[in-house]
C-alpha positions, 0 to 999 in steps of 0.5 A: 523503490526496493525490489519486490522481495525487499519490500515484501520482507519489510512488510512482513517485519512490519506485521503483514502475514507471510501469506499476504505479503505478495498481495500487500505489496501489489496493493501498496504499489498500485496505491503509490502509482495511483497517488503519483509517487512514480511520476518519473518511473518505477525507479524514482520515488517522488512526492506527488505534485501539489496539483494532484492533491485534490485527486488523492482525497477521492475514494478510488477503487484502489484506495477503497480496496486498501482501506478494506484490507486495513480494516480486515487486518485490524479486525483479525488482530483484535479477534486474536488478542481476545 
């Protein structure tokens, strides 16, 4: 996993506003942790074990928050395109 500054820079390059980059990174890291991508530590990025697959489909507070954030961003972009 790249350092926080590198991840935030990549997120800005992908379209996240500079004011929201810190929040987006935190949500991304929490979501990845909850999904099991950091099972072997923060320095090792790995795919979750297949036994975790049923848990990934459940709506947890973190995934709900991320889904709300994505929906909000989509609505913002549509509003500005008009």
